N, CA, C, O and the ligand as a Tripos MOL2 file, in Angstrom:
@<TRIPOS>MOLECULE
protein
  253   251    64     0     0
PROTEIN
NO_CHARGES

@<TRIPOS>ATOM
      1 N          18.0520   -9.7790   14.2970 N.3       1 MET1
      2 CA         17.7720  -10.0300   12.8740 C.3       1 MET1
      3 C          16.5480   -9.2200   12.4510 C.2       1 MET1
      4 O          15.4780   -9.3050   13.0530 O.2       1 MET1
      5 N          16.7400   -8.4510   11.4200 N.am      2 LYS2
      6 CA         15.6130   -7.6350   10.9530 C.3       2 LYS2
      7 C          14.9900   -8.2850    9.7210 C.2       2 LYS2
      8 O          15.4390   -8.0900    8.5920 O.2       2 LYS2
      9 N          13.9630   -9.0460    9.9740 N.am      3 LEU3
     10 CA         13.3390   -9.7940    8.8890 C.3       3 LEU3
     11 C          12.2320   -8.9750    8.2280 C.2       3 LEU3
     12 O          12.0750   -8.9900    7.0070 O.2       3 LEU3
     13 N          11.4770   -8.2700    9.0450 N.am      4 PHE4
     14 CA         10.3270   -7.5400    8.5190 C.3       4 PHE4
     15 C          10.6090   -6.0450    8.4780 C.2       4 PHE4
     16 O          11.4610   -5.5340    9.2040 O.2       4 PHE4
     17 N           9.8860   -5.3700    7.6260 N.am      5 TYR5
     18 CA          9.9330   -3.9040    7.6170 C.3       5 TYR5
     19 C           9.2920   -3.3570    8.8820 C.2       5 TYR5
     20 O           8.4320   -4.0020    9.4830 O.2       5 TYR5
     21 N           9.7120   -2.1720    9.2790 N.am      6 ASP6
     22 CA          8.9550   -1.4830   10.3210 C.3       6 ASP6
     23 C           7.8190   -0.6970    9.6570 C.2       6 ASP6
     24 O           7.7280   -0.6370    8.4310 O.2       6 ASP6
     25 N           6.9610   -0.1000   10.4770 N.am      7 CYS7
     26 CA          5.7580    0.5380    9.9410 C.3       7 CYS7
     27 C           6.0890    1.7200    9.0360 C.2       7 CYS7
     28 O           5.4060    1.9510    8.0390 O.2       7 CYS7
     29 N           7.1370    2.4680    9.3810 N.am      8 ASN8
     30 CA          7.5110    3.6100    8.5430 C.3       8 ASN8
     31 C           7.8760    3.1620    7.1360 C.2       8 ASN8
     32 O           7.4190    3.7340    6.1470 O.2       8 ASN8
     33 N           8.7020    2.1340    7.0660 N.am      9 THR9
     34 CA          9.1250    1.6380    5.7560 C.3       9 THR9
     35 C           7.9330    1.0740    4.9920 C.2       9 THR9
     36 O           7.7970    1.2890    3.7870 O.2       9 THR9
     37 N           7.0810    0.3590    5.6970 N.am     10 ALA10
     38 CA          5.9320   -0.2590    5.0460 C.3      10 ALA10
     39 C           4.9980    0.7890    4.4470 C.2      10 ALA10
     40 O           4.5650    0.6640    3.3020 O.2      10 ALA10
     41 N           4.6890    1.8290    5.2380 N.am     11 THR11
     42 CA          3.7790    2.8480    4.7170 C.3      11 THR11
     43 C           4.4280    3.6320    3.5760 C.2      11 THR11
     44 O           3.7620    4.0100    2.6120 O.2      11 THR11
     45 N           5.7390    3.8710    3.6990 N.am     12 ARG12
     46 CA          6.4370    4.5930    2.6310 C.3      12 ARG12
     47 C           6.3640    3.7930    1.3240 C.2      12 ARG12
     48 O           6.1370    4.3530    0.2510 O.2      12 ARG12
     49 N           6.5600    2.4910    1.4340 N.am     13 LEU13
     50 CA          6.5080    1.6610    0.2310 C.3      13 LEU13
     51 C           5.1100    1.6080   -0.3640 C.2      13 LEU13
     52 O           4.9440    1.5710   -1.5840 O.2      13 LEU13
     53 N           4.1020    1.6030    0.5070 N.am     14 MET14
     54 CA          2.7280    1.5970   -0.0040 C.3      14 MET14
     55 C           2.4680    2.8640   -0.8210 C.2      14 MET14
     56 O           1.8190    2.8190   -1.8660 O.2      14 MET14
     57 N           2.9790    3.9850   -0.3310 N.am     15 ILE15
     58 CA          2.8050    5.2450   -1.0500 C.3      15 ILE15
     59 C           3.6130    5.2190   -2.3510 C.2      15 ILE15
     60 O           3.1200    5.6160   -3.4070 O.2      15 ILE15
     61 N           4.8510    4.7500   -2.2590 N.am     16 GLU16
     62 CA          5.7030    4.7080   -3.4560 C.3      16 GLU16
     63 C           5.1460    3.7700   -4.5170 C.2      16 GLU16
     64 O           5.3400    3.9920   -5.7130 O.2      16 GLU16
     65 N           4.4590    2.7270   -4.0840 N.am     17 SER17
     66 CA          3.9480    1.7440   -5.0440 C.3      17 SER17
     67 C           2.8960    2.3620   -5.9670 C.2      17 SER17
     68 O           2.5770    1.7970   -7.0140 O.2      17 SER17
     69 N           2.3550    3.5280   -5.5760 N.am     18 GLU18
     70 CA          1.4320    4.2390   -6.4610 C.3      18 GLU18
     71 C           2.1760    4.8320   -7.6580 C.2      18 GLU18
     72 O           1.6060    5.0140   -8.7340 O.2      18 GLU18
     73 N           3.4470    5.1260   -7.4500 N.am     19 ASP19
     74 CA          4.2170    5.8240   -8.4780 C.3      19 ASP19
     75 C           5.1950    4.9240   -9.2220 C.2      19 ASP19
     76 O           5.5460    5.1950  -10.3700 O.2      19 ASP19
     77 N           5.6290    3.8670   -8.5730 N.am     20 ARG20
     78 CA          6.6130    3.0090   -9.2240 C.3      20 ARG20
     79 C           6.3490    1.5550   -8.8860 C.2      20 ARG20
     80 O           5.7020    1.2420   -7.8870 O.2      20 ARG20
     81 N           6.8580    0.6730   -9.7300 N.am     21 GLU21
     82 CA          6.7520   -0.7560   -9.4770 C.3      21 GLU21
     83 C           7.7430   -1.1380   -8.3860 C.2      21 GLU21
     84 O           8.9340   -0.8470   -8.4960 O.2      21 GLU21
     85 N           7.2580   -1.7870   -7.3390 N.am     22 LEU22
     86 CA          8.1560   -2.2310   -6.2760 C.3      22 LEU22
     87 C           8.9650   -3.4350   -6.7570 C.2      22 LEU22
     88 O           8.5120   -4.2060   -7.6030 O.2      22 LEU22
     89 N          10.1480   -3.5800   -6.2110 N.am     23 THR23
     90 CA         10.9410   -4.7600   -6.5420 C.3      23 THR23
     91 C          10.3080   -5.9900   -5.9000 C.2      23 THR23
     92 O           9.4820   -5.8820   -4.9940 O.2      23 THR23
     93 N          10.7140   -7.1640   -6.3910 N.am     24 LYS24
     94 CA         10.1550   -8.3980   -5.8700 C.3      24 LYS24
     95 C          10.4030   -8.5000   -4.3650 C.2      24 LYS24
     96 O           9.5270   -8.8980   -3.5970 O.2      24 LYS24
     97 N          11.6180   -8.1310   -3.9680 N.am     25 ARG25
     98 CA         11.9820   -8.1920   -2.5460 C.3      25 ARG25
     99 C          11.1250   -7.2330   -1.7120 C.2      25 ARG25
    100 O          10.6670   -7.5820   -0.6240 O.2      25 ARG25
    101 N          10.9180   -6.0330   -2.2330 N.am     26 GLU26
    102 CA         10.0930   -5.0640   -1.5060 C.3      26 GLU26
    103 C           8.6580   -5.5690   -1.3540 C.2      26 GLU26
    104 O           8.0470   -5.4380   -0.2940 O.2      26 GLU26
    105 N           8.1320   -6.1510   -2.4380 N.am     27 LYS27
    106 CA          6.7650   -6.6570   -2.3800 C.3      27 LYS27
    107 C           6.6210   -7.7540   -1.3430 C.2      27 LYS27
    108 O           5.6550   -7.7780   -0.5810 O.2      27 LYS27
    109 N           7.5820   -8.6580   -1.3180 N.am     28 ILE28
    110 CA          7.5140   -9.7800   -0.3760 C.3      28 ILE28
    111 C           7.6150   -9.2730    1.0550 C.2      28 ILE28
    112 O           6.8380   -9.6770    1.9200 O.2      28 ILE28
    113 N           8.5820   -8.3790    1.3020 N.am     29 LEU29
    114 CA          8.7640   -7.8770    2.6660 C.3      29 LEU29
    115 C           7.5660   -7.0450    3.1070 C.2      29 LEU29
    116 O           7.1630   -7.0880    4.2700 O.2      29 LEU29
    117 N           7.0060   -6.2950    2.1800 N.am     30 LEU30
    118 CA          5.8260   -5.4930    2.5080 C.3      30 LEU30
    119 C           4.6500   -6.4110    2.8540 C.2      30 LEU30
    120 O           3.9150   -6.1630    3.8090 O.2      30 LEU30
    121 N           4.4880   -7.4650    2.0690 N.am     31 ARG31
    122 CA          3.3810   -8.3820    2.3310 C.3      31 ARG31
    123 C           3.5560   -9.0620    3.6870 C.2      31 ARG31
    124 O           2.5910   -9.2490    4.4270 O.2      31 ARG31
    125 N           4.7880   -9.4260    4.0010 N.am     32 LEU32
    126 CA          5.0500  -10.0470    5.3040 C.3      32 LEU32
    127 C           4.7150   -9.0810    6.4350 C.2      32 LEU32
    128 O           4.1480   -9.4740    7.4550 O.2      32 LEU32
    129 N           5.0660   -7.8310    6.2460 N.am     33 HIS33
    130 CA          4.7540   -6.8470    7.2780 C.3      33 HIS33
    131 C           3.2370   -6.6960    7.4350 C.2      33 HIS33
    132 O           2.7220   -6.6310    8.5510 O.2      33 HIS33
    133 N           2.5400   -6.6440    6.3170 N.am     34 LEU34
    134 CA          1.0880   -6.4630    6.3750 C.3      34 LEU34
    135 C           0.4180   -7.6580    7.0550 C.2      34 LEU34
    136 O          -0.6060   -7.5070    7.7220 O.2      34 LEU34
    137 N           1.0020   -8.8460    6.8800 N.am     35 MET35
    138 CA          0.4330  -10.0280    7.5240 C.3      35 MET35
    139 C           0.5390   -9.9560    9.0390 C.2      35 MET35
    140 O          -0.2730  -10.5410    9.7550 O.2      35 MET35
    141 N           1.5480   -9.2330    9.5250 N.am     36 THR36
    142 CA          1.7880   -9.2140   10.9620 C.3      36 THR36
    143 C           1.3640   -7.9090   11.6160 C.2      36 THR36
    144 O           1.4170   -7.8020   12.8410 O.2      36 THR36
    145 N           0.9460   -6.9160   10.8460 N.am     37 CYS37
    146 CA          0.7000   -5.5960   11.4210 C.3      37 CYS37
    147 C          -0.6920   -5.0970   11.0510 C.2      37 CYS37
    148 O          -0.9740   -4.7750    9.8970 O.2      37 CYS37
    149 N          -1.5420   -5.0430   12.0510 N.am     38 LYS38
    150 CA         -2.9210   -4.6300   11.8180 C.3      38 LYS38
    151 C          -3.0050   -3.1560   11.4250 C.2      38 LYS38
    152 O          -3.8140   -2.7780   10.5780 O.2      38 LYS38
    153 N          -2.1760   -2.3390   12.0380 N.am     39 LEU39
    154 CA         -2.1930   -0.9030   11.7380 C.3      39 LEU39
    155 C          -1.9590   -0.6520   10.2560 C.2      39 LEU39
    156 O          -2.6750    0.1270    9.6260 O.2      39 LEU39
    157 N          -0.9680   -1.3090    9.7140 N.am     40 CYS40
    158 CA         -0.6480   -1.0750    8.3110 C.3      40 CYS40
    159 C          -1.6790   -1.6970    7.3840 C.2      40 CYS40
    160 O          -1.9060   -1.1980    6.2820 O.2      40 CYS40
    161 N          -2.3040   -2.7790    7.8230 N.am     41 ARG41
    162 CA         -3.4040   -3.3300    7.0120 C.3      41 ARG41
    163 C          -4.5360   -2.3210    6.9210 C.2      41 ARG41
    164 O          -5.1060   -2.1130    5.8500 O.2      41 ARG41
    165 N          -4.8630   -1.6920    8.0490 N.am     42 ASN42
    166 CA         -5.9020   -0.6540    8.0420 C.3      42 ASN42
    167 C          -5.5170    0.4970    7.1350 C.2      42 ASN42
    168 O          -6.3400    1.0270    6.3890 O.2      42 ASN42
    169 N          -4.2430    0.8730    7.2130 N.am     43 TYR43
    170 CA         -3.7630    1.9790    6.3870 C.3      43 TYR43
    171 C          -3.9010    1.6300    4.9100 C.2      43 TYR43
    172 O          -4.3360    2.4520    4.1030 O.2      43 TYR43
    173 N          -3.5260    0.4020    4.5670 N.am     44 GLN44
    174 CA         -3.6170   -0.0350    3.1720 C.3      44 GLN44
    175 C          -5.0700   -0.0300    2.6980 C.2      44 GLN44
    176 O          -5.3740    0.3560    1.5700 O.2      44 GLN44
    177 N          -5.9570   -0.4700    3.5920 N.am     45 LYS45
    178 CA         -7.3690   -0.5130    3.2440 C.3      45 LYS45
    179 C          -7.8890    0.9000    2.9560 C.2      45 LYS45
    180 O          -8.6300    1.1220    1.9990 O.2      45 LYS45
    181 N          -7.4870    1.8310    3.7940 N.am     46 GLN46
    182 CA         -7.8980    3.2280    3.6020 C.3      46 GLN46
    183 C          -7.3880    3.7780    2.2850 C.2      46 GLN46
    184 O          -8.1170    4.4380    1.5450 O.2      46 GLN46
    185 N          -6.1080    3.4930    1.9990 N.am     47 MET47
    186 CA         -5.5110    3.9760    0.7590 C.3      47 MET47
    187 C          -6.2330    3.4090   -0.4420 C.2      47 MET47
    188 O          -6.4950    4.1120   -1.4170 O.2      47 MET47
    189 N          -6.5540    2.1170   -0.3600 N.am     48 LYS48
    190 CA         -7.2360    1.4450   -1.4550 C.3      48 LYS48
    191 C          -8.6380    2.0260   -1.6420 C.2      48 LYS48
    192 O          -9.0850    2.2510   -2.7660 O.2      48 LYS48
    193 N          -9.3160    2.2620   -0.5290 N.am     49 GLY49
    194 CA        -10.6530    2.8230   -0.5950 C.3      49 GLY49
    195 C         -10.6410    4.1910   -1.2410 C.2      49 GLY49
    196 O         -11.5310    4.5340   -2.0190 O.2      49 GLY49
    197 N          -9.6240    4.9670   -0.9120 N.am     50 MET50
    198 CA         -9.5160    6.3090   -1.4700 C.3      50 MET50
    199 C          -9.2290    6.2350   -2.9660 C.2      50 MET50
    200 O          -9.7990    7.0020   -3.7420 O.2      50 MET50
    201 N          -8.3590    5.3260   -3.3760 N.am     51 ALA51
    202 CA         -8.0410    5.1790   -4.7910 C.3      51 ALA51
    203 C          -9.2720    4.7670   -5.5760 C.2      51 ALA51
    204 O          -9.5170    5.2670   -6.6740 O.2      51 ALA51
    205 N         -10.0510    3.8460   -5.0030 N.am     52 GLU52
    206 CA        -11.2710    3.4080   -5.6830 C.3      52 GLU52
    207 C         -12.2650    4.5520   -5.8020 C.2      52 GLU52
    208 O         -12.9230    4.7160   -6.8290 O.2      52 GLU52
    209 N         -12.3640    5.3280   -4.7540 N.am     53 TYR53
    210 CA        -13.2650    6.4720   -4.7770 C.3      53 TYR53
    211 C         -12.8610    7.4480   -5.8770 C.2      53 TYR53
    212 O         -13.7080    7.9210   -6.6350 O.2      53 TYR53
    213 N         -11.5690    7.7470   -5.9630 N.am     54 LEU54
    214 CA        -11.0860    8.6880   -6.9730 C.3      54 LEU54
    215 C         -11.2970    8.1400   -8.3780 C.2      54 LEU54
    216 O         -11.7390    8.8570   -9.2760 O.2      54 LEU54
    217 N         -10.9730    6.8490   -8.5620 N.am     55 ASN55
    218 CA        -11.1760    6.2300   -9.8760 C.3      55 ASN55
    219 C         -12.6240    6.3390  -10.3150 C.2      55 ASN55
    220 O         -12.9280    6.7030  -11.4510 O.2      55 ASN55
    221 N         -13.5100    6.0120   -9.3790 N.am     56 LYS56
    222 CA        -14.9300    6.0290   -9.6830 C.3      56 LYS56
    223 C         -15.3650    7.4570  -10.0340 C.2      56 LYS56
    224 O         -16.0840    7.6970  -11.0040 O.2      56 LYS56
    225 N         -14.9040    8.3760   -9.2110 N.am     57 HIS57
    226 CA        -15.2650    9.7710   -9.3990 C.3      57 HIS57
    227 C         -14.8400   10.2640  -10.7840 C.2      57 HIS57
    228 O         -15.6220   10.8780  -11.5090 O.2      57 HIS57
    229 N         -13.5930    9.9820  -11.1280 N.am     58 PHE58
    230 CA        -13.0860   10.4750  -12.4160 C.3      58 PHE58
    231 C         -13.7010    9.7100  -13.5780 C.2      58 PHE58
    232 O         -13.9330   10.2760  -14.6470 O.2      58 PHE58
    233 N         -13.9620    8.4330  -13.3730 N.am     59 ALA59
    234 CA        -14.5900    7.6400  -14.4400 C.3      59 ALA59
    235 C         -15.9560    8.2190  -14.7760 C.2      59 ALA59
    236 O         -16.3170    8.3530  -15.9460 O.2      59 ALA59
    237 N         -16.7190    8.5650  -13.7240 N.am     60 GLU60
    238 CA        -18.0500    9.0970  -13.9670 C.3      60 GLU60
    239 C         -17.9910   10.4660  -14.6330 C.2      60 GLU60
    240 O         -18.8390   10.8160  -15.4540 O.2      60 GLU60
    241 N         -16.9770   11.2220  -14.2610 N.am     61 GLU61
    242 CA        -16.8500   12.5590  -14.8130 C.3      61 GLU61
    243 C         -16.5810   12.5310  -16.3130 C.2      61 GLU61
    244 O         -16.9170   13.4680  -17.0370 O.2      61 GLU61
    245 N         -15.9680   11.4380  -16.7650 N.am     62 HIS62
    246 CA        -15.5750   11.3680  -18.1700 C.3      62 HIS62
    247 C         -16.5930   10.6590  -19.0400 C.2      62 HIS62
    248 O         -16.3400   10.4270  -20.2230 O.2      62 HIS62
    249 N         -17.7360   10.3130  -18.4770 N.am     63 LEU63
    250 CA        -18.7590    9.6380  -19.2910 C.3      63 LEU63
    251 C         -19.3820   10.6100  -20.2960 C.2      63 LEU63
    252 O         -20.2610   10.2220  -21.0660 O.2      63 LEU63
    253 ZN          3.0260   -1.7420   10.4190 Zn       64 ZN64
@<TRIPOS>BOND
     1     1     2 1
     2     2     3 1
     3     3     4 2
     4     3     5 am
     5     5     6 1
     6     6     7 1
     7     7     8 2
     8     7     9 am
     9     9    10 1
    10    10    11 1
    11    11    12 2
    12    11    13 am
    13    13    14 1
    14    14    15 1
    15    15    16 2
    16    15    17 am
    17    17    18 1
    18    18    19 1
    19    19    20 2
    20    19    21 am
    21    21    22 1
    22    22    23 1
    23    23    24 2
    24    23    25 am
    25    25    26 1
    26    26    27 1
    27    27    28 2
    28    27    29 am
    29    29    30 1
    30    30    31 1
    31    31    32 2
    32    31    33 am
    33    33    34 1
    34    34    35 1
    35    35    36 2
    36    35    37 am
    37    37    38 1
    38    38    39 1
    39    39    40 2
    40    39    41 am
    41    41    42 1
    42    42    43 1
    43    43    44 2
    44    43    45 am
    45    45    46 1
    46    46    47 1
    47    47    48 2
    48    47    49 am
    49    49    50 1
    50    50    51 1
    51    51    52 2
    52    51    53 am
    53    53    54 1
    54    54    55 1
    55    55    56 2
    56    55    57 am
    57    57    58 1
    58    58    59 1
    59    59    60 2
    60    59    61 am
    61    61    62 1
    62    62    63 1
    63    63    64 2
    64    63    65 am
    65    65    66 1
    66    66    67 1
    67    67    68 2
    68    67    69 am
    69    69    70 1
    70    70    71 1
    71    71    72 2
    72    71    73 am
    73    73    74 1
    74    74    75 1
    75    75    76 2
    76    75    77 am
    77    77    78 1
    78    78    79 1
    79    79    80 2
    80    79    81 am
    81    81    82 1
    82    82    83 1
    83    83    84 2
    84    83    85 am
    85    85    86 1
    86    86    87 1
    87    87    88 2
    88    87    89 am
    89    89    90 1
    90    90    91 1
    91    91    92 2
    92    91    93 am
    93    93    94 1
    94    94    95 1
    95    95    96 2
    96    95    97 am
    97    97    98 1
    98    98    99 1
    99    99   100 2
   100    99   101 am
   101   101   102 1
   102   102   103 1
   103   103   104 2
   104   103   105 am
   105   105   106 1
   106   106   107 1
   107   107   108 2
   108   107   109 am
   109   109   110 1
   110   110   111 1
   111   111   112 2
   112   111   113 am
   113   113   114 1
   114   114   115 1
   115   115   116 2
   116   115   117 am
   117   117   118 1
   118   118   119 1
   119   119   120 2
   120   119   121 am
   121   121   122 1
   122   122   123 1
   123   123   124 2
   124   123   125 am
   125   125   126 1
   126   126   127 1
   127   127   128 2
   128   127   129 am
   129   129   130 1
   130   130   131 1
   131   131   132 2
   132   131   133 am
   133   133   134 1
   134   134   135 1
   135   135   136 2
   136   135   137 am
   137   137   138 1
   138   138   139 1
   139   139   140 2
   140   139   141 am
   141   141   142 1
   142   142   143 1
   143   143   144 2
   144   143   145 am
   145   145   146 1
   146   146   147 1
   147   147   148 2
   148   147   149 am
   149   149   150 1
   150   150   151 1
   151   151   152 2
   152   151   153 am
   153   153   154 1
   154   154   155 1
   155   155   156 2
   156   155   157 am
   157   157   158 1
   158   158   159 1
   159   159   160 2
   160   159   161 am
   161   161   162 1
   162   162   163 1
   163   163   164 2
   164   163   165 am
   165   165   166 1
   166   166   167 1
   167   167   168 2
   168   167   169 am
   169   169   170 1
   170   170   171 1
   171   171   172 2
   172   171   173 am
   173   173   174 1
   174   174   175 1
   175   175   176 2
   176   175   177 am
   177   177   178 1
   178   178   179 1
   179   179   180 2
   180   179   181 am
   181   181   182 1
   182   182   183 1
   183   183   184 2
   184   183   185 am
   185   185   186 1
   186   186   187 1
   187   187   188 2
   188   187   189 am
   189   189   190 1
   190   190   191 1
   191   191   192 2
   192   191   193 am
   193   193   194 1
   194   194   195 1
   195   195   196 2
   196   195   197 am
   197   197   198 1
   198   198   199 1
   199   199   200 2
   200   199   201 am
   201   201   202 1
   202   202   203 1
   203   203   204 2
   204   203   205 am
   205   205   206 1
   206   206   207 1
   207   207   208 2
   208   207   209 am
   209   209   210 1
   210   210   211 1
   211   211   212 2
   212   211   213 am
   213   213   214 1
   214   214   215 1
   215   215   216 2
   216   215   217 am
   217   217   218 1
   218   218   219 1
   219   219   220 2
   220   219   221 am
   221   221   222 1
   222   222   223 1
   223   223   224 2
   224   223   225 am
   225   225   226 1
   226   226   227 1
   227   227   228 2
   228   227   229 am
   229   229   230 1
   230   230   231 1
   231   231   232 2
   232   231   233 am
   233   233   234 1
   234   234   235 1
   235   235   236 2
   236   235   237 am
   237   237   238 1
   238   238   239 1
   239   239   240 2
   240   239   241 am
   241   241   242 1
   242   242   243 1
   243   243   244 2
   244   243   245 am
   245   245   246 1
   246   246   247 1
   247   247   248 2
   248   247   249 am
   249   249   250 1
   250   250   251 1
   251   251   252 2
@<TRIPOS>SUBSTRUCTURE
     1 MET1         2 RESIDUE 1 A MET
     2 LYS2         6 RESIDUE 1 A LYS
     3 LEU3        10 RESIDUE 1 A LEU
     4 PHE4        14 RESIDUE 1 A PHE
     5 TYR5        18 RESIDUE 1 A TYR
     6 ASP6        22 RESIDUE 1 A ASP
     7 CYS7        26 RESIDUE 1 A CYS
     8 ASN8        30 RESIDUE 1 A ASN
     9 THR9        34 RESIDUE 1 A THR
    10 ALA10       38 RESIDUE 1 A ALA
    11 THR11       42 RESIDUE 1 A THR
    12 ARG12       46 RESIDUE 1 A ARG
    13 LEU13       50 RESIDUE 1 A LEU
    14 MET14       54 RESIDUE 1 A MET
    15 ILE15       58 RESIDUE 1 A ILE
    16 GLU16       62 RESIDUE 1 A GLU
    17 SER17       66 RESIDUE 1 A SER
    18 GLU18       70 RESIDUE 1 A GLU
    19 ASP19       74 RESIDUE 1 A ASP
    20 ARG20       78 RESIDUE 1 A ARG
    21 GLU21       82 RESIDUE 1 A GLU
    22 LEU22       86 RESIDUE 1 A LEU
    23 THR23       90 RESIDUE 1 A THR
    24 LYS24       94 RESIDUE 1 A LYS
    25 ARG25       98 RESIDUE 1 A ARG
    26 GLU26      102 RESIDUE 1 A GLU
    27 LYS27      106 RESIDUE 1 A LYS
    28 ILE28      110 RESIDUE 1 A ILE
    29 LEU29      114 RESIDUE 1 A LEU
    30 LEU30      118 RESIDUE 1 A LEU
    31 ARG31      122 RESIDUE 1 A ARG
    32 LEU32      126 RESIDUE 1 A LEU
    33 HIS33      130 RESIDUE 1 A HIS
    34 LEU34      134 RESIDUE 1 A LEU
    35 MET35      138 RESIDUE 1 A MET
    36 THR36      142 RESIDUE 1 A THR
    37 CYS37      146 RESIDUE 1 A CYS
    38 LYS38      150 RESIDUE 1 A LYS
    39 LEU39      154 RESIDUE 1 A LEU
    40 CYS40      158 RESIDUE 1 A CYS
    41 ARG41      162 RESIDUE 1 A ARG
    42 ASN42      166 RESIDUE 1 A ASN
    43 TYR43      170 RESIDUE 1 A TYR
    44 GLN44      174 RESIDUE 1 A GLN
    45 LYS45      178 RESIDUE 1 A LYS
    46 GLN46      182 RESIDUE 1 A GLN
    47 MET47      186 RESIDUE 1 A MET
    48 LYS48      190 RESIDUE 1 A LYS
    49 GLY49      194 RESIDUE 1 A GLY
    50 MET50      198 RESIDUE 1 A MET
    51 ALA51      202 RESIDUE 1 A ALA
    52 GLU52      206 RESIDUE 1 A GLU
    53 TYR53      210 RESIDUE 1 A TYR
    54 LEU54      214 RESIDUE 1 A LEU
    55 ASN55      218 RESIDUE 1 A ASN
    56 LYS56      222 RESIDUE 1 A LYS
    57 HIS57      226 RESIDUE 1 A HIS
    58 PHE58      230 RESIDUE 1 A PHE
    59 ALA59      234 RESIDUE 1 A ALA
    60 GLU60      238 RESIDUE 1 A GLU
    61 GLU61      242 RESIDUE 1 A GLU
    62 HIS62      246 RESIDUE 1 A HIS
    63 LEU63      250 RESIDUE 1 A LEU
    64 ZN64       253 GROUP 0 **** ****
């Protein structure tokens, strides 16, 4: 029984979520995977940190 996403699917969805709204099912399965997978949690943290850095950078540039 394949209940959770594997790491490839999880990371792909994290990247896609930047460009499109994930479906409810995708969000739930992704969250379940993140709860059980430390590697992908780290990856998500890195992605989030980078997005915040870029936002901050561009926000300051436009002041
Ligand atoms: Zn994973």
